N, C-alpha and C positions, 0 to 999 in steps of 0.2 A: 109765597111771596118772599119770605125771609131768605129761603135758599136762593132765589133768583138774585136778590141783592148781594148775597155772599159769593156766588159762583159765576154769574153771567159774564163778567169781564176779568176773570182770574188770569193773571199773567204767568201762572205756574207752568204752563205747557207750551212748547213750541213745536209746530209740525216739523217732522224730520228729526227731532232729537232722538238720540240713541245712547243708551248707557249699557256698557258691557262689564260684568263683574266676573273675575276668575274665582273658581272654587278649588280648594285643596282638601285632601283627605289624608291625614297622617303624613303630610309633607309631599304627597303626590298630587300633580295637577289632575283634578277630578273632572273639570269641564268649565263651561261658561254659562252664565245667564245674561240674556240681553233683554232690556226693556225699551220699547219704542213707542213714539207717538206718531202714528201714520196720518195721512190726509184725512180731514174731516169728511164725514159721510152724512147722508140724510136717512133718518129712521122714522117712518111714519110721518114724514113732513117736517121733522124737527132736526136741527143741527146736532150732530153727535161727535164726540171724540172717538177715535179708533185706537185703542191701546193694544199692544201686542207684546207678548213675552215668549222667549224661546229659551229652553234649557237643553243643552247638548253636552253629553259626556265626552271626555278626551279619549284619544285612541288607547291610552294605557288603561283608563277606567273601563272602556268597552270590554276589556278582557275579563272584568269582574261582573259588571252590570252596565249595559248600554242604555242610554236615555236620549231620546230625540222627541221632546215634548214641545208643544206650541199651544199657547192660550191667548185668547183675545176677548176684549169686551168693547161694547158700544155704550157710551155714556152721554146722557143729555148735557149739552154745554151750558144751559141756563141753570138747571137744578142739581146737576151732578148725580142724578138718579140713573142707575144702569138700565138699559133696555134689554141687553142680551149678553151672555158670556158663553164661550165655547172652549173646550179643551180637546186637543187631539194629541194622543200619546202613543209613541212607539218605543217599547222597552224590550230588553232581552227576552223576557218570557211572556209578554202580554201586549195587547193593543187595547186602547181605551178611547172612547168618545163620550163627551159630556156636553149637554146644552142646558142652559138655564134661561128662561124667558120671564121677564117681569111685566105683569099686566096691571097697570095702575088703575084702569077703569074698574076692573072686578076685584082688585086687591088680592091677586093670586100670583104665585110663582109656579111656573111649569118646569119641572125638572125631568130630564131624560139622561140615562147613562147606560152604556154598553161596554163590557169588558170581555175580552177573549184571552184566556190564560192557557198557556201550553198544557199545564197539568190539571187545572181546575175546570177547564172548559169555558163556555160562554155564560154570562150573567147579564141580564137586562133589567133595568128598573125605570119605572115611570111613576111620577107622583105629582100631586098638586098640593101646595102648601099655602098658608096664609101669608100675605105680604104685609110686613109691619112698616110703619113710616120710617123712612131714612135707611132702610135695609140695603146693604151692598153685598155683592159677591166678594169672595176673598181676594181675587186678583184686582178688582177695581179699588178695593180698600187701600192698597199700597199707593195708588195715585191720589186717592181722596186725602190722605194725610198730607201730601205735598200741596194740595189746594188750600190748606188751612193757613191762617196767619199765625204761625207757631211762635209761642213765647216761652222762655225758660221758666220752669217751675209749674207750668200748666199741664193739666191732664186732658186728653182728648178721647172721646168715647165714640165707638161705632157699633152698629148692629150688623152682624154678618150672617149670611146664609151659606151653608155648605152641606150638601147632600142631605137635605131635610132637617138639618139642625140650625137653630137660631142661636147665635153666639154673640155675646156682648164682649167687646175687647176694649181695652184701655191702653193708652200710650202716654208716657210722661216725658216731657222735654227736660232733660237733665242739665245740659250746659251747652255753651258754644265751644267749638274746638277748631283749631287750624289743622287742616288735613293736607299732608304733603303727598302728592301723587306724581305719576310720570308726566302728567299734563301741567303740573304746577301746584301752587298752594291755593287752597280754597277754604273760606270760612264756612263751617258746617254747624249743624245742631246735632247733638247726641240724643237719640230718642230710645226709650226703653219700654218694652211691653210690660204691662202690669198684670 
């Protein structure tokens, strides 16, 4: 019930919002990462956010290592608990698929991954892990932090699940900062992982 009070009406996300960040590597344009909030969907009869992330290397970077990855998660709008996360990756020397299903009735996480590597061949893994209260997949966690009412000086903690590992992460809000971008100036918060 506490999570419903915190997240049921969060104004943190707008359908159709899209943020694109450019990446550089030793001064070379390496590619872009795009985060999107797509149309809401129904999962098991519940309203869910549909978050999508796309990582694409630049033409110059493709000469070294190409990346064309796509990740998505479906997250309950009331509790901000993830239902499912998927990764689809196409890179220079490998293909990869990952699916994570969160089963709140049985308190289980169902994990499946398959990688096909040019030199190392195929590898597939399936596992069932214990679901801890409040656990998020890594991609959903980036949106979760945005849903918080962040205050300077406070530390925020999340339990993450990644490939069978349970990871506790902490982020501290350091300060407010005016960020000057191509689209104008924006008041921002500087957040540091601990």
